[in-house]
C-alpha positions in Angstrom: -16.5 16.8 -19.8 -13.2 18.8 -19.4 -10.5 16.9 -20.7 -8.8 15.7 -16.8 -5.0 16.1 -16.5 -2.3 13.3 -17.8 -0.9 11.5 -15.1 2.4 12.8 -13.8 5.6 11.2 -15.4 7.9 8.5 -13.2 11.1 7.1 -12.5 12.5 4.3 -10.6 13.5 5.9 -6.7 15.5 2.3 -5.4 12.9 -0.3 -5.2 10.1 1.3 -6.6 8.2 3.3 -8.7 6.7 6.7 -8.6 5.5 9.2 -10.1 6.5 13.3 -9.1 4.8 16.6 -10.0 7.8 19.3 -10.6 10.3 20.2 -8.8 11.0 23.8 -7.6 7.4 25.3 -7.4 6.4 23.9 -3.8 8.5 23.8 -0.5 7.4 21.0 1.2 7.4 17.5 0.0 4.4 15.2 0.0 4.1 11.7 -0.2 0.8 9.4 -1.6 0.1 5.7 -0.9 -2.5 4.1 -3.6 -4.7 1.1 -1.9 -5.4 -2.7 -3.2 -5.7 -3.3 -6.7 -4.6 0.4 -6.9 -1.7 2.4 -8.7 0.2 5.5 -8.4 -2.3 7.4 -10.8 -5.0 7.1 -8.1 -3.8 10.5 -6.7 -3.1 12.6 -10.3 -6.0 14.7 -9.7 -5.3 15.3 -6.0 -1.6 16.2 -6.7 -2.6 18.6 -9.5 -5.0 20.8 -6.8 -1.8 20.6 -4.3 1.1 20.9 -6.8 1.4 25.0 -5.7 1.7 23.7 -1.9 3.5 20.7 -2.2 6.0 18.6 -4.8 4.2 15.4 -4.8 5.7 12.1 -5.0 3.4 9.2 -5.4 4.6 5.6 -5.2 3.2 2.6 -6.8 3.8 -0.2 -3.8 5.5 -3.6 -4.4 4.4 -5.2 -7.5 1.4 -2.8 -8.1 1.8 0.0 -11.2 5.1 0.2 -12.6 7.0 -0.9 -9.8 8.3 -4.9 -9.6 7.8 -7.5 -7.5 9.9 -7.4 -4.0 12.5 -10.0 -5.2 11.2 -11.8 -1.0 7.7 -11.9 -2.7 6.6 -9.5 0.4 3.4 -8.0 0.3 2.7 -7.6 3.8 1.4 -4.3 5.0 5.1 -4.1 7.1 7.0 -4.6 3.7 4.9 -2.0 1.9 5.7 0.2 4.8 9.1 -0.1 4.4 9.0 0.8 1.0 6.9 4.4 1.7 10.0 4.0 4.6 12.7 4.2 2.1 10.9 6.9 -0.2 10.3 9.0 2.5 13.7 9.1 3.4 15.0 9.7 0.3 12.2 12.7 -0.1 12.7 13.9 3.3 10.0 14.7 5.8 6.8 14.9 3.9 3.1 15.1 4.3 1.6 12.0 4.1 -1.5 10.5 2.5 -3.1 7.1 1.6 -6.0 5.8 0.3 -7.3 2.5 2.0 -4.2 -0.3 2.1 -2.2 2.7 1.3 -3.6 4.4 4.9 -3.4 1.6 6.7 0.4 1.2 5.7 0.3 5.6 6.1 -0.7 4.9 9.9 1.8 2.2 10.7 5.1 4.5 8.6 3.7 7.8 11.4 3.3 5.4 14.5 6.9 4.3 13.6 8.8 6.7 11.7 6.8 10.4 13.4 10.2 11.4 12.0 9.5 11.6 8.5 6.1 12.7 8.5 5.0 16.2 9.7 1.1 15.5 8.6 -0.8 11.9 8.0 -4.1 12.8 5.8 -5.9 9.4 5.7 -9.1 9.1 3.0 -11.7 5.7 4.0 -8.0 3.6 5.3 -8.6 -0.4 5.8 -8.2 0.4 9.8 -9.9 -3.4 11.5 -13.3 -3.5 11.4 -14.6 -7.4 11.5 -18.2 -6.3 10.7 -19.8 -8.5 7.9 -19.9 -6.5 4.5 -19.4 -7.3 1.0 -16.2 -5.5 0.1 -14.2 -6.8 2.7 -15.7 -10.3 2.6 -14.5 -10.2 -1.4 -11.1 -8.9 0.2 -11.3 -11.9 2.7 -11.9 -14.9 0.0 -9.3 -13.2 -2.7 -6.6 -14.2 0.5 -7.9 -17.9 1.4 -5.5 -20.0 0.1 -6.1 -21.7 -3.1 -9.5 -19.7 -3.6 -7.4 -16.1 -4.1 -5.6 -18.3 -6.7 -8.5 -19.3 -7.8 -10.3 -16.4 -8.8 -7.7 -14.5 -9.9 -7.3 -16.8 -12.6 -10.6 -16.9 -13.7 -11.0 -13.5 -13.3 -8.3 -12.7 -16.2 -10.5 -14.8 -19.0 -13.6 -11.7 -18.2 -12.6 -8.7 -20.7 -10.6 -5.6 -19.2 -13.4 -3.5 -20.3 -16.0 -5.5 -17.4 -13.5 -6.1 -14.6 -12.8 -2.0 -14.5 -16.7 -1.2 -14.6 -17.3 -3.2 -11.6 -14.3 -2.1 -9.9 -15.4 1.6 -10.1 -19.1 0.3 -9.7 -17.7 -0.8 -6.6 -15.2 2.4 -5.5 -17.2 5.3 -6.7 -20.2 6.7 -4.9 -21.5 7.4 -8.6 -19.7 5.2 -11.5 -21.4 7.3 -14.6 -19.4 10.2 -13.3 -16.1 8.4 -14.3 -14.3 10.7 -16.8 -14.3 8.8 -20.6 -10.2 9.0 -21.0 -10.0 7.6 -16.6 -12.0 4.1 -18.1 -9.8 3.7 -21.2 -6.2 4.6 -19.0 -7.4 2.2 -16.2 -8.3 -0.9 -19.1 -5.6 0.4 -20.8 -3.4 -0.4 -17.6 -5.7 -3.3 -16.8 -4.4 -4.8 -20.4 -1.3 -4.5 -19.5 -0.7 -6.1 -15.8 -2.4 -8.8 -17.4 0.7 -9.4 -19.5 2.9 -9.2 -16.5 3.3 -12.7 -14.5 3.6 -11.4 -10.9 0.6 -9.7 -11.4 -1.5 -12.2 -9.6 0.4 -12.5 -6.8 0.7 -9.2 -5.7 -3.1 -8.8 -5.4 -3.5 -11.7 -3.4 -0.3 -11.3 -1.5 -1.9 -7.3 -0.6 -5.2 -8.5 0.5 -3.1 -11.7 2.6 -1.5 -8.7 4.1 -4.3 -6.4 4.6 -6.6 -9.1 6.0 -3.2 -10.4 8.7 -3.6 -7.1 10.4 -7.4 -6.9 11.0 -6.4 -10.0 12.9 -3.7 -8.9 14.7 -3.8 -8.2 17.6 -1.6 -7.3 20.8 0.6 -3.9 20.7 1.0 -3.7 16.6 -2.7 -3.4 16.4 -4.0 -1.1 13.6 -5.6 0.9 16.1 -3.2 1.1 18.7 -0.6 2.5 16.3 -3.0 5.2 15.7 -3.5 5.6 19.3 0.3 6.4 18.9 1.0 8.7 15.7 1.9 12.4 17.1 1.3 14.5 13.8 -1.4 16.2 12.4 -4.0 13.6 11.4 -6.8 14.1 8.7 -10.3 11.3 8.3 -11.3 12.1 5.4 -14.6 9.5 4.4 -17.3 8.8 1.9 -20.5 8.5 3.4 -21.1 5.7 0.2 -17.9 3.7 1.0 -19.3 0.0 -0.1 -15.8 -1.1 1.0 -14.8 0.8 4.0 -17.6 1.6 6.4 -18.4 5.4 7.4 -19.0 4.2 11.0 -15.8 3.5 11.6 -14.4 7.4 10.7 -15.8 7.6 15.0 -13.6 5.5 16.1 -10.6 7.2 14.1 -12.1 10.2 15.6 -11.2 8.9 19.5 -8.0 6.8 19.1 -5.9 9.8 16.5 -4.5 11.7 19.6 -4.5 15.2 16.7 -7.2 14.5 14.4 -10.4 15.9 12.5 -12.8 14.3 10.8 -14.8 15.4 7.1 -17.9 12.7 6.0 -18.3 14.2 1.9 -21.8 13.2 1.3 -21.1 12.8 -2.4 -18.1 10.3 -2.1 -17.3 6.8 -2.2 -14.4 4.6 -1.2 -12.1 7.0 -3.1 -13.0 10.1 -2.8 -9.2 11.4 -4.0 -10.6 10.9 -7.3 -14.3 11.7 -7.6 -13.7 14.7 -5.4 -10.2 16.0 -5.5 -11.2 19.6 -5.0 -12.9 18.7 -1.6 -10.1 16.6 -0.9 -7.7 19.2 -1.8 -9.3 21.9 0.5 -9.7 20.0 3.4 -5.6 18.6 2.9 -4.4 22.4 2.1 -6.4 23.7 5.7 -4.3 20.7 7.3 -1.3 21.2 6.0 -1.1 25.2 6.6 -2.2 24.1 10.4 0.7 22.2 9.9 2.8 24.9 8.9 1.5 27.0 12.0 2.1 24.8 14.6 -1.4 24.4 15.2 -3.6 20.7 16.0 -6.4 20.2 13.6 -9.8 20.9 15.7 -11.9 17.8 15.9 -15.1 18.2 13.1 
């Protein structure tokens, strides 16, 4: 296997930690939002693929990665959206990417602050879907009062290697294809997170935040927000996703006003990590279409 690129350097921007590709190689900006239990490093390889086209900024959501816990302890989706908006007010209008929980956050940002979003790329976005599925059931269990804390406390006794292997087996279509360096980095990062007093609260709080959005009714329901998104949108799903049902992609195709749907045969929940070149090709097409003022054709 070819050795993967190193993770992009990070710095604090306001209250959050952000990893960015070098300035000066691309005039347009892009912002990347990770999923539950993820971090900015989930976007390293995709940002590398796109660095000639956009200057990328991957956020560690509050309490995740190297971002500190928020002072108010708010891990709701709206709080995460506010953190992304604050970053985009710093970067200026940008192409917005989101995966899983980050996809739900990105939808909220695009619906409420269209002035900051040039295009929207969603990879297995965690939009409301109440049909039973193993992965979301685990998230719901983690969000249950007292049970979530009990589970998180017990999990800390398992070796980091065991927890990372289980996570990759859930998120990847084929976890055997994870590069050993990326596996080692993930284990080291989890070991570091285990030493943070707020890590468990941040994970449980974000899980509760997304469960609350699944149950939300009215105009702030995420599907209703999706219908208000005015920017060109790309929705990418892995056909072997165990966490978000690929069937929800069809609802996305009916809901977003300007949207193209791409289903990737050999990808799971984190296509930007599994097949970054394939995701980059689709994102590049959308960004170039946006430059020309063309809406994406449904697909």
